[in-house]
MARTORMI-394807 format. One line per 8 residues: number of its first residue (from 1); their letters; for each residue x, y, z of N, C-alpha, C. Coordinates in steps of 0.1 Angstrom, whole numbers, plus 5000, padded with zeros to 4 digits. Example, Ala and Ser with C-alpha at 12.3 -4.5 7.8 and 13.67 -1.06 7.14 Angstrom:
residues 2
1	as	5132:4943:5078:5123:4955:5078:5132:4967:5078; 5128:4978:5071:5137:4989:5071:5129:5000:5079
***
This chain:
residues 412
1	mtrspvqr	5867:4772:3324:5880:4781:3320:5882:4785:3308; 5879:4797:3308:5879:4807:3294:5891:4813:3291; 5894:4810:3280:5911:4820:3276:5907:4828:3263; 5914:4836:3264:5914:4847:3254:5923:4840:3239; 5926:4847:3228:5930:4844:3219:5943:4844:3217; 5949:4857:3227:5965:4856:3232:5967:4844:3235; 5961:4837:3246:5967:4825:3250:5969:4813:3240; 5960:4816:3230:5958:4802:3219:5970:4797:3212
9	igtsglrp	5974:4810:3208:5993:4809:3205:6003:4816:3214; 6006:4807:3221:6016:4811:3231:6027:4820:3227; 6033:4816:3212:6045:4825:3207:6043:4836:3203; 6032:4834:3189:6034:4846:3181:6017:4855:3187; 6009:4848:3192:5997:4850:3200:5989:4862:3190; 5976:4855:3187:5965:4864:3184:5965:4874:3190; 5958:4887:3186:5954:4898:3196:5944:4897:3205; 5942:4901:3217:5929:4899:3221:5919:4907:3216
17	patfiala	5905:4899:3217:5894:4910:3210:5896:4924:3217; 5889:4934:3200:5888:4946:3206:5878:4948:3213; 5876:4959:3221:5869:4965:3233:5856:4970:3227; 5846:4964:3230:5830:4965:3224:5827:4979:3229; 5829:4989:3224:5827:5001:3227:5816:5009:3215; 5810:5018:3217:5801:5028:3211:5794:5020:3204; 5789:5011:3208:5780:5001:3200:5765:5009:3194; 5763:5017:3207:5750:5023:3204:5748:5035:3191
25	vllaalla	5764:5039:3195:5765:5053:3181:5763:5046:3171; 5769:5030:3166:5764:5027:3155:5755:5017:3150; 5743:5017:3162:5734:5011:3159:5725:5012:3146; 5724:5025:3142:5715:5027:3130:5725:5016:3120; 5738:5022:3118:5746:5014:3107:5744:4998:3106; 5745:4994:3123:5744:4976:3121:5727:4974:3118; 5721:4979:3118:5706:4974:3116:5709:4972:3099; 5713:4984:3095:5711:4985:3082:5718:4977:3073
33	tqsaqaqt	5732:4971:3081:5738:4963:3076:5733:4948:3075; 5728:4946:3087:5720:4932:3092:5709:4931:3082; 5702:4943:3074:5689:4939:3066:5699:4936:3053; 5709:4944:3050:5713:4942:3036:5720:4929:3033; 5723:4920:3046:5726:4910:3045:5717:4900:3047; 5706:4900:3053:5698:4891:3059:5694:4880:3047; 5695:4883:3034:5693:4874:3027:5704:4860:3023; 5718:4864:3030:5730:4853:3028:5736:4848:3042
41	ftvmynfl	5732:4859:3054:5737:4853:3063:5728:4852:3076; 5727:4840:3082:5720:4835:3093:5729:4829:3103; 5724:4836:3120:5728:4830:3131:5723:4817:3133; 5729:4804:3129:5722:4794:3133:5720:4789:3147; 5729:4796:3154:5726:4788:3172:5736:4798:3179; 5730:4806:3187:5742:4810:3199:5742:4803:3211; 5757:4800:3214:5760:4797:3225:5756:4802:3236; 5753:4795:3247:5744:4798:3257:5754:4799:3272
49	gfpnsqnp	5766:4797:3271:5776:4796:3283:5772:4785:3292; 5782:4784:3304:5781:4775:3316:5769:4775:3318; 5760:4766:3320:5766:4750:3319:5767:4744:3307; 5762:4753:3297:5758:4748:3282:5773:4752:3276; 5773:4750:3264:5789:4750:3253:5789:4765:3251; 5801:4768:3252:5806:4782:3250:5820:4782:3245; 5823:4797:3236:5834:4798:3229:5839:4783:3219; 5832:4781:3209:5838:4778:3198:5849:4781:3187
57	yaglvrdn	5862:4779:3191:5870:4784:3184:5874:4775:3169; 5871:4762:3174:5877:4756:3159:5862:4755:3148; 5867:4752:3135:5854:4748:3124:5847:4735:3130; 5840:4733:3116:5825:4726:3121:5831:4711:3108; 5825:4701:3114:5824:4689:3102:5812:4687:3102; 5805:4681:3088:5791:4679:3085:5790:4666:3081; 5778:4660:3083:5777:4644:3078:5766:4644:3066; 5763:4634:3063:5754:4636:3050:5744:4643:3052
65	qgnlygtt	5735:4640:3064:5723:4642:3069:5722:4657:3072; 5732:4666:3068:5735:4681:3072:5736:4686:3086; 5736:4675:3097:5743:4677:3109:5759:4686:3108; 5757:4696:3115:5768:4703:3122:5777:4696:3135; 5791:4692:3137:5798:4687:3148:5805:4696:3151; 5807:4701:3163:5821:4709:3165:5824:4708:3181; 5835:4716:3183:5841:4716:3196:5837:4733:3202; 5834:4732:3217:5837:4745:3222:5850:4743:3234
73	yaggagdv	5855:4758:3235:5867:4757:3246:5862:4756:3260; 5853:4763:3261:5848:4762:3276:5833:4759:3276; 5829:4758:3286:5813:4756:3290:5809:4740:3292; 5799:4736:3292:5795:4722:3295:5797:4720:3309; 5792:4707:3316:5791:4705:3328:5804:4709:3338; 5815:4707:3333:5827:4712:3341:5834:4725:3338; 5825:4732:3328:5832:4746:3323:5845:4743:3315; 5848:4732:3310:5862:4729:3305:5858:4723:3289
81	gtvfklna	5845:4723:3285:5847:4724:3269:5836:4714:3266; 5831:4711:3255:5824:4701:3250:5825:4699:3237; 5815:4687:3231:5816:4687:3216:5801:4684:3215; 5794:4692:3201:5783:4694:3204:5781:4689:3189; 5767:4688:3184:5761:4685:3176:5748:4693:3171; 5748:4698:3160:5737:4711:3156:5730:4706:3142; 5714:4704:3143:5710:4698:3133:5709:4710:3121; 5701:4706:3109:5701:4716:3100:5688:4726:3105
89	sgkelllh	5681:4724:3115:5671:4736:3119:5675:4744:3131; 5692:4743:3133:5695:4747:3145:5697:4745:3160; 5690:4731:3160:5689:4727:3172:5703:4719:3179; 5707:4724:3188:5716:4718:3197:5717:4708:3204; 5725:4699:3204:5727:4686:3214:5741:4685:3219; 5743:4684:3234:5753:4686:3237:5757:4671:3236; 5767:4664:3230:5771:4651:3227:5783:4649:3240; 5791:4657:3247:5803:4654:3253:5806:4666:3263
97	sfsgdqng	5803:4666:3274:5813:4675:3286:5824:4666:3289; 5837:4675:3287:5847:4673:3293:5850:4675:3308; 5854:4668:3315:5853:4668:3327:5864:4671:3336; 5879:4679:3328:5889:4682:3334:5900:4671:3338; 5899:4656:3337:5908:4647:3336:5916:4642:3329; 5919:4626:3328:5926:4620:3319:5920:4622:3307; 5908:4620:3302:5902:4623:3292:5903:4636:3284; 5908:4645:3289:5912:4658:3283:5904:4670:3288
105	fnpdsglt	5907:4679:3286:5897:4693:3287:5903:4705:3277; 5895:4715:3275:5897:4726:3265:5902:4721:3254; 5892:4714:3245:5897:4715:3230:5895:4726:3222; 5906:4725:3217:5910:4740:3208:5908:4736:3191; 5904:4725:3187:5908:4722:3177:5894:4715:3169; 5889:4711:3154:5875:4706:3155:5879:4693:3153; 5869:4686:3147:5866:4671:3147:5869:4666:3133; 5874:4654:3134:5873:4642:3121:5862:4633:3124
113	mdaagtly	5857:4631:3112:5846:4619:3112:5849:4608:3106; 5848:4597:3108:5851:4584:3097:5836:4579:3094; 5837:4569:3090:5829:4564:3078:5815:4558:3090; 5817:4554:3101:5809:4549:3112:5805:4561:3118; 5808:4573:3122:5803:4583:3125:5810:4586:3140; 5821:4579:3140:5833:4583:3153:5838:4596:3151; 5840:4603:3160:5844:4618:3160:5861:4616:3166; 5869:4623:3160:5882:4625:3168:5885:4636:3167
121	gtteyggn	5892:4640:3179:5899:4654:3181:5911:4655:3192; 5913:4665:3195:5925:4666:3206:5920:4680:3215; 5926:4676:3225:5921:4684:3237:5939:4692:3243; 5936:4706:3244:5949:4712:3247:5953:4705:3262; 5946:4704:3270:5953:4701:3285:5942:4689:3285; 5948:4685:3299:5945:4672:3303:5952:4656:3300; 5948:4645:3303:5954:4635:3302:5965:4632:3314; 5978:4635:3308:5987:4629:3319:5989:4642:3325
129	ftgacnph	5992:4641:3339:5996:4650:3349:6006:4652:3354; 6014:4641:3352:6029:4638:3360:6036:4644:3353; 6047:4645:3361:6064:4652:3357:6062:4665:3350; 6061:4667:3340:6064:4677:3329:6050:4686:3330; 6040:4675:3333:6026:4679:3325:6019:4682:3339; 6024:4683:3352:6016:4689:3359:6019:4707:3362; 6004:4710:3362:5995:4705:3369:5983:4705:3359; 5981:4711:3347:5975:4712:3338:5973:4698:3327
137	gcgtvfkl	5980:4692:3327:5984:4680:3315:5987:4686:3304; 5991:4674:3295:5999:4678:3283:5988:4679:3273; 5976:4673:3274:5965:4674:3261:5968:4658:3258; 5958:4659:3249:5949:4641:3242:5950:4643:3231; 5948:4628:3225:5942:4624:3215:5927:4620:3217; 5914:4621:3214:5906:4613:3216:5895:4611:3207; 5886:4602:3208:5875:4598:3202:5866:4599:3210; 5854:4597:3202:5839:4597:3208:5828:4590:3197
145	tkagkqts	5825:4579:3206:5818:4573:3196:5805:4577:3194; 5796:4571:3181:5783:4576:3181:5774:4570:3192; 5776:4565:3197:5773:4564:3212:5773:4571:3223; 5783:4583:3221:5785:4591:3230:5796:4587:3240; 5803:4576:3237:5811:4573:3250:5828:4579:3243; 5833:4586:3253:5845:4593:3248:5858:4586:3254; 5866:4584:3248:5880:4577:3255:5891:4586:3247; 5904:4584:3256:5918:4592:3251:5923:4580:3243
153	lymftgsa	5927:4583:3232:5934:4577:3225:5951:4576:3227; 5954:4587:3232:5970:4587:3234:5969:4601:3245; 5976:4602:3254:5981:4611:3263:5997:4617:3263; 5998:4628:3259:6010:4636:3256:6020:4632:3271; 6030:4632:3268:6037:4631:3283:6046:4641:3285; 6051:4650:3277:6055:4660:3278:6072:4661:3281; 6076:4647:3279:6091:4640:3280:6097:4642:3266; 6109:4644:3269:6119:4650:3257:6114:4641:3246
161	gdgfgpit	6115:4647:3237:6111:4640:3221:6092:4638:3222; 6084:4639:3231:6073:4639:3229:6065:4653:3228; 6054:4654:3220:6048:4667:3220:6039:4672:3232; 6035:4681:3235:6023:4686:3244:6016:4699:3236; 6006:4700:3246:5998:4713:3240:5992:4711:3227; 5983:4700:3219:5981:4700:3205:5969:4709:3207; 5968:4720:3196:5954:4730:3195:5954:4727:3181; 5956:4717:3176:5952:4716:3162:5943:4701:3161
169	gvvldqag	5935:4699:3150:5930:4686:3149:5936:4676:3146; 5931:4665:3141:5938:4652:3132:5930:4652:3121; 5940:4644:3114:5935:4637:3098:5937:4624:3101; 5927:4620:3093:5926:4603:3090:5930:4599:3081; 5938:4588:3081:5938:4580:3066:5932:4570:3064; 5931:4563:3056:5925:4550:3053:5928:4536:3062; 5936:4536:3067:5941:4524:3076:5936:4530:3090; 5932:4540:3094:5931:4543:3106:5937:4550:3113
177	nlygttef	5948:4556:3109:5959:4561:3115:5955:4575:3113; 5958:4584:3127:5954:4600:3130:5970:4603:3129; 5968:4618:3121:5982:4627:3119:5975:4643:3127; 5988:4645:3135:5984:4660:3140:5998:4665:3143; 5997:4677:3151:6006:4688:3154:6005:4691:3166; 6018:4693:3174:6015:4699:3188:6024:4711:3189; 6020:4722:3192:6026:4734:3195:6039:4734:3198; 6039:4728:3210:6053:4726:3220:6058:4713:3220
185	ggdptcga	6066:4710:3228:6075:4696:3229:6084:4694:3218; 6087:4682:3216:6096:4676:3206:6111:4677:3212; 6116:4688:3203:6131:4690:3209:6132:4698:3221; 6137:4698:3235:6140:4702:3246:6147:4712:3243; 6158:4713:3235:6169:4726:3233:6161:4736:3225; 6149:4733:3219:6144:4744:3210:6134:4753:3218; 6133:4765:3217:6122:4773:3220:6122:4777:3236; 6133:4779:3245:6136:4782:3254:6132:4771:3262
193	qqgcgtif	6138:4757:3259:6131:4744:3267:6120:4739:3264; 6110:4749:3259:6098:4744:3258:6091:4733:3244; 6101:4734:3238:6102:4727:3227:6096:4736:3213; 6099:4732:3201:6094:4740:3191:6081:4734:3183; 6079:4722:3190:6065:4716:3183:6067:4705:3176; 6059:4694:3174:6058:4682:3167:6048:4681:3158; 6050:4667:3149:6043:4660:3138:6039:4649:3144; 6030:4644:3147:6026:4632:3156:6019:4622:3145
201	kvdatgke	6017:4608:3148:6011:4599:3142:6007:4587:3154; 5993:4589:3155:5989:4577:3165:5979:4569:3156; 5982:4554:3159:5977:4547:3150:5965:4542:3156; 5956:4530:3152:5946:4523:3157:5945:4518:3171; 5958:4515:3175:5956:4509:3188:5961:4518:3200; 5967:4531:3194:5969:4541:3205:5982:4544:3203; 5989:4538:3195:6007:4538:3197:6008:4551:3191; 6019:4560:3198:6019:4575:3193:6036:4573:3184
209	tilhafta	6038:4578:3177:6050:4581:3168:6051:4595:3166; 6060:4602:3168:6066:4614:3162:6072:4612:3152; 6069:4618:3142:6071:4616:3126:6084:4624:3124; 6081:4639:3134:6093:4651:3131:6090:4664:3145; 6102:4665:3147:6102:4675:3160:6108:4687:3153; 6104:4696:3154:6110:4709:3147:6121:4714:3156; 6129:4723:3149:6137:4726:3153:6141:4741:3155; 6136:4749:3146:6137:4764:3144:6148:4769:3137
217	sggdgayp	6158:4763:3146:6174:4768:3140:6177:4760:3130; 6171:4749:3127:6175:4746:3116:6167:4745:3104; 6158:4757:3103:6150:4762:3092:6139:4756:3087; 6138:4745:3096:6121:4737:3094:6108:4744:3099; 6110:4755:3107:6096:4765:3113:6099:4758:3128; 6086:4765:3134:6087:4760:3149:6069:4765:3152; 6065:4757:3160:6051:4761:3166:6041:4759:3155; 6038:4748:3152:6026:4747:3142:6016:4749:3148
225	vadlllsg	6002:4756:3144:5993:4759:3148:5976:4755:3138; 5983:4752:3130:5973:4749:3119:5969:4734:3117; 5958:4726:3113:5958:4716:3109:5962:4710:3096; 5969:4697:3097:5973:4691:3085:5968:4688:3073; 5969:4691:3064:5963:4684:3051:5972:4674:3047; 5963:4662:3045:5965:4647:3041:5963:4648:3025; 5971:4646:3016:5970:4648:3001:5979:4642:2995; 5976:4635:2987:5986:4625:2978:5995:4618:2985
233	gqlygtts	5989:4612:2997:5999:4607:3004:6010:4614:3010; 6007:4626:3012:6019:4636:3021:6009:4645:3030; 6018:4645:3040:6012:4656:3049:6017:4671:3047; 6008:4681:3046:6011:4694:3043:6004:4702:3053; 6019:4717:3058:6011:4721:3070:6019:4736:3066; 6015:4743:3079:6024:4754:3086:6029:4752:3094; 6040:4766:3095:6042:4768:3111:6042:4782:3113; 6037:4788:3124:6034:4800:3128:6046:4808:3129
241	gggtfayg	6061:4801:3133:6070:4806:3134:6080:4801:3130; 6095:4802:3131:6105:4796:3126:6108:4798:3113; 6118:4792:3107:6123:4794:3093:6134:4800:3094; 6139:4803:3081:6151:4814:3082:6150:4826:3087; 6137:4835:3083:6134:4846:3085:6125:4846:3100; 6124:4837:3107:6114:4834:3117:6098:4840:3117; 6095:4840:3106:6081:4841:3101:6074:4830:3097; 6081:4819:3100:6068:4806:3094:6074:4801:3082
249	tvfksnpe	6070:4787:3082:6071:4782:3069:6058:4773:3065; 6060:4770:3051:6052:4756:3046:6059:4747:3043; 6053:4735:3050:6062:4723:3048:6055:4711:3044; 6063:4699:3039:6057:4687:3034:6061:4675:3041; 6053:4668:3047:6059:4657:3056:6057:4645:3049; 6064:4635:3049:6060:4621:3042:6058:4612:3059; 6043:4608:3058:6036:4599:3069:6045:4589:3073; 6052:4583:3064:6053:4571:3067:6067:4569:3074
257	tgaqtvly	6079:4581:3068:6091:4581:3073:6093:4591:3082; 6084:4603:3078:6087:4615:3087:6097:4622:3079; 6099:4623:3069:6109:4629:3056:6102:4644:3055; 6113:4656:3062:6103:4669:3060:6111:4677:3049; 6101:4682:3046:6106:4692:3033:6099:4706:3029; 6111:4717:3034:6103:4729:3037:6098:4733:3021; 6088:4739:3023:6087:4740:3005:6087:4757:3005; 6086:4765:3015:6087:4780:3013:6087:4786:3030
265	tfkggadg	6096:4795:3029:6098:4803:3042:6094:4817:3038; 6086:4820:3046:6082:4834:3048:6090:4845:3053; 6090:4855:3048:6099:4864:3048:6096:4875:3057; 6083:4877:3061:6076:4888:3068:6072:4902:3061; 6077:4901:3051:6075:4912:3044:6058:4914:3035; 6061:4917:3024:6052:4918:3009:6047:4901:3010; 6057:4895:3009:6051:4878:3009:6041:4875:3019; 6040:4882:3034:6034:4874:3044:6040:4872:3055
273	gspygsli	6036:4869:3068:6043:4860:3077:6034:4856:3088; 6037:4846:3093:6028:4842:3108:6017:4831:3098; 6019:4824:3091:6008:4817:3089:6000:4809:3100; 5985:4810:3106:5979:4806:3115:5971:4795:3109; 5972:4796:3096:5957:4786:3092:5962:4775:3082; 5951:4765:3082:5954:4752:3074:5954:4755:3059; 5960:4748:3052:5962:4746:3037:5950:4739:3033; 5951:4742:3015:5941:4736:3006:5948:4733:2995
281	rdsagnly	5947:4723:2985:5953:4720:2975:5949:4715:2964; 5950:4723:2952:5940:4719:2939:5946:4708:2931; 5941:4706:2925:5941:4691:2913:5957:4692:2906; 5963:4706:2905:5973:4707:2896:5986:4708:2911; 5982:4707:2922:5991:4704:2932:5996:4720:2939; 5987:4728:2934:5992:4741:2941:5985:4742:2956; 5993:4749:2965:5985:4749:2979:5979:4765:2980; 5971:4766:2987:5963:4779:2991:5961:4781:3005
289	gttytgga	5966:4792:3012:5964:4794:3025:5967:4809:3029; 5968:4812:3039:5965:4828:3046:5979:4832:3055; 5982:4843:3058:5992:4847:3071:5982:4856:3077; 5985:4856:3089:5982:4866:3095:5990:4880:3098; 5999:4879:3096:6006:4892:3092:6015:4893:3080; 6019:4908:3076:6030:4909:3063:6016:4912:3054; 6024:4909:3043:6013:4917:3029:6020:4931:3027; 6012:4936:3016:6016:4950:3013:6012:4959:3025
297	haygtvfk	6001:4956:3032:5996:4964:3043:5999:4960:3058; 6003:4950:3058:6011:4944:3072:5997:4939:3079; 5986:4933:3073:5975:4931:3078:5968:4914:3073; 5982:4910:3067:5978:4896:3063:5974:4893:3051; 5978:4880:3044:5975:4877:3031:5966:4863:3029; 5961:4863:3018:5959:4849:3009:5970:4849:2999; 5974:4837:2999:5988:4832:2989:5985:4818:2983; 5991:4817:2972:5990:4805:2964:6006:4800:2967
305	ltkagkek	6006:4788:2966:6021:4784:2962:6022:4771:2954; 6030:4775:2944:6030:4767:2933:6037:4749:2938; 6033:4742:2925:6039:4728:2930:6054:4731:2929; 6062:4742:2922:6074:4744:2923:6082:4753:2936; 6075:4756:2943:6077:4764:2954:6076:4777:2952; 6068:4784:2940:6069:4797:2943:6057:4804:2947; 6057:4814:2955:6048:4820:2961:6041:4832:2955; 6028:4835:2953:6023:4843:2949:6015:4852:2958
313	vlysfkgg	6012:4863:2963:6001:4867:2970:5988:4870:2962; 5981:4864:2965:5968:4867:2955:5959:4880:2963; 5960:4882:2975:5952:4893:2982:5963:4900:2993; 5964:4914:2997:5969:4917:3006:5957:4925:3015; 5954:4922:3029:5945:4930:3035:5949:4945:3039; 5938:4954:3038:5943:4967:3039:5942:4968:3055; 5934:4963:3062:5932:4964:3075:5917:4975:3079; 5913:4976:3069:5899:4984:3070:5885:4976:3070
321	adganpaa	5879:4979:3064:5865:4974:3057:5865:4963:3053; 5879:4958:3041:5879:4947:3034:5887:4934:3046; 5888:4939:3060:5893:4929:3069:5904:4926:3072; 5908:4922:3086:5924:4921:3087:5927:4909:3094; 5938:4906:3093:5948:4895:3101:5937:4881:3098; 5936:4873:3088:5932:4860:3087:5941:4851:3097; 5930:4845:3104:5935:4836:3115:5931:4819:3109; 5926:4817:3101:5920:4805:3097:5926:4802:3081
329	gvardkag	5923:4792:3074:5925:4788:3065:5914:4793:3052; 5914:4789:3041:5904:4793:3031:5899:4777:3025; 5887:4779:3021:5879:4770:3015:5880:4772:2998; 5878:4762:2988:5877:4768:2975:5867:4761:2967; 5861:4767:2959:5849:4760:2952:5851:4757:2939; 5841:4749:2933:5845:4743:2919:5849:4755:2907; 5846:4768:2909:5851:4774:2900:5866:4783:2903; 5869:4778:2915:5883:4784:2921:5884:4795:2926
337	nlygttyq	5867:4801:2932:5867:4812:2942:5874:4807:2956; 5879:4815:2961:5883:4814:2977:5871:4819:2986; 5872:4818:2999:5862:4822:3009:5870:4816:3021; 5869:4828:3031:5877:4826:3040:5870:4839:3053; 5876:4839:3065:5874:4848:3075:5887:4856:3079; 5883:4870:3085:5894:4874:3090:5890:4877:3104; 5901:4877:3112:5899:4876:3128:5894:4892:3130; 5899:4901:3125:5895:4913:3127:5894:4922:3114
345	ggtfwdgt	5891:4939:3114:5886:4944:3101:5875:4941:3100; 5868:4947:3094:5854:4949:3089:5846:4961:3095; 5833:4961:3092:5826:4979:3095:5832:4981:3108; 5828:4970:3118:5832:4970:3131:5841:4966:3140; 5850:4959:3130:5865:4956:3138:5862:4942:3141; 5852:4935:3139:5849:4921:3143:5850:4910:3138; 5860:4916:3125:5859:4903:3118:5850:4904:3105; 5853:4896:3096:5847:4894:3083:5845:4878:3076
353	vfkldttg	5835:4876:3068:5838:4866:3061:5838:4874:3042; 5851:4867:3038:5851:4872:3024:5852:4862:3012; 5851:4868:3003:5851:4857:2990:5863:4866:2979; 5873:4858:2974:5883:4862:2964:5881:4855:2954; 5879:4859:2941:5876:4852:2930:5889:4850:2923; 5890:4845:2910:5902:4839:2905:5909:4852:2900; 5905:4861:2898:5912:4875:2895:5920:4882:2903; 5916:4877:2916:5920:4886:2928:5914:4897:2938
361	ketvlhsf	5900:4897:2932:5892:4906:2937:5886:4904:2951; 5887:4910:2959:5881:4904:2973:5868:4913:2974; 5856:4903:2977:5844:4911:2983:5844:4903:2998; 5839:4915:3005:5832:4915:3021:5818:4905:3019; 5819:4894:3022:5801:4890:3020:5797:4896:3034; 5803:4896:3045:5798:4899:3063:5807:4900:3069; 5801:4912:3071:5814:4921:3085:5805:4918:3097; 5809:4911:3106:5805:4909:3119:5804:4922:3130
369	astdgafp	5794:4920:3139:5789:4932:3146:5785:4927:3159; 5795:4919:3166:5791:4918:3177:5779:4907:3182; 5769:4914:3177:5754:4904:3183:5755:4894:3169; 5762:4893:3164:5758:4885:3154:5774:4874:3155; 5781:4876:3163:5794:4867:3161:5805:4877:3163; 5816:4876:3165:5827:4883:3165:5841:4877:3168; 5851:4881:3158:5869:4876:3156:5868:4858:3156; 5862:4858:3141:5860:4843:3136:5878:4838:3134
377	esvliqdk	5878:4828:3141:5894:4819:3141:5894:4805:3130; 5883:4802:3125:5879:4790:3118:5879:4788:3106; 5884:4777:3097:5882:4777:3084:5862:4775:3081; 5863:4779:3071:5847:4776:3066:5847:4760:3060; 5836:4755:3062:5832:4746:3052:5816:4747:3044; 5820:4741:3029:5808:4745:3022:5803:4733:3018; 5788:4732:3016:5780:4722:3013:5780:4720:2994; 5772:4710:2990:5772:4711:2974:5762:4723:2971
385	egnlygtt	5753:4726:2979:5746:4741:2974:5755:4755:2976; 5768:4751:2980:5774:4762:2980:5775:4773:2994; 5765:4766:3000:5763:4774:3014:5778:4772:3024; 5779:4782:3031:5790:4783:3039:5788:4781:3053; 5794:4775:3063:5792:4775:3076:5805:4775:3079; 5802:4785:3096:5814:4785:3105:5811:4789:3117; 5822:4794:3126:5817:4796:3139:5824:4808:3141; 5821:4814:3153:5829:4826:3160:5830:4821:3176
393	pyggatgg	5842:4825:3181:5841:4823:3196:5835:4832:3202; 5834:4841:3199:5828:4853:3206:5815:4859:3200; 5810:4870:3205:5797:4876:3199:5786:4868:3202; 5775:4871:3195:5763:4867:3195:5753:4873:3204; 5740:4867:3205:5729:4872:3213:5729:4871:3227; 5736:4861:3231:5738:4858:3248:5751:4863:3254; 5750:4865:3265:5762:4867:3272:5765:4882:3273; 5756:4890:3273:5763:4904:3269:5768:4909:3256
401	lagdgvvf	5775:4919:3256:5782:4921:3241:5793:4914:3238; 5801:4908:3247:5811:4900:3244:5805:4885:3239; 5795:4878:3242:5788:4867:3239:5797:4855:3244; 5790:4841:3239:5794:4832:3238:5798:4824:3225; 5798:4830:3216:5799:4826:3202:5785:4821:3195; 5788:4818:3180:5778:4816:3172:5783:4804:3163; 5775:4798:3157:5773:4788:3144:5768:4798:3137; 5772:4800:3123:5764:4807:3115:5765:4801:3097
409	kltp	5756:4804:3091:5753:4800:3077:5754:4810:3069; 5762:4809:3057:5764:4822:3049:5759:4815:3036; 5750:4821:3021:5750:4818:3012:5754:4826:3003; 5765:4827:2997:5774:4837:2990:5764:4841:2977
***
């Protein structure tokens, strides 16, 4: 089962991939670009498609040995998604193939790893197939042990008050509790009776607690589609819609009580709109993120939100070679530089990897060109040496021009 990005966010929707046309005309420019970037950009792995892994929409997690772990939305034995491991040499090992049953299928999110090497994540579908969850299931929270045993910790019910359709990952606290969001469910009177999403907690025994159900009309936001950030004993996140102006919010939530605070409401203009990506936080308490739309040119922004709730647009994408429509958050190095991806834009309109320095100067580190990946949606991770790692769900050397996605490494 393969989905397009427009299926990923049911309310606001990422645009479907641009048509792969006129590649032959651009071949000379493509080769020149690849040559210029050969010292910094490497495709570590090309996904092969069914019955192998296919379409990695989410980002990666890295262990102390340099191995990378991630999920694919499709592919595997049942063509409904996988969990994979990629070593530092680029050799892939398929750790788990989802089977389309109670253990879930179609993982849209990345993974969290504990000290023992156990992996945790979510699946958009599968789990409970009864009632409102018929026929595709309402999604799961799962764990995968180092020995390769996968179990569902929680199966969403789709009933009033509970969430369904998790497309974000989970964060883990020191007590072993997992926190995440669902795009839908919660308040059944919200969002044409499909619910406007939830924040949930699943403890080590598999007990689930809904910490917050978004209402949209209450100004708290709607449809959270980005991973949560657990920092300083609080949960931080974004909603892609809702809020006073219906362009999304930045919020803070207490993981014990569920008490919710809206830190900023996007207006959809120069300040940005529809944040799809996760947040990061610096030592001073400032938050950094992106918006998919809005900004001075309507192609999205990189923003900073101070502890006092003042928002500053650090960069507005122009929609050309500089990139367009960032669908993921940013990473930050020790010097304060920000690194991220744009879903579209760049030389070939297949997306970019960019750097934003502390003065607000943007540098495109790589423009994707189909054969080396296309349409990145995931946040980057960075190792101690400063190398960046990420995925694209499309493009690559296999599967024709569309491709089945790649894992890449970039040295700024």
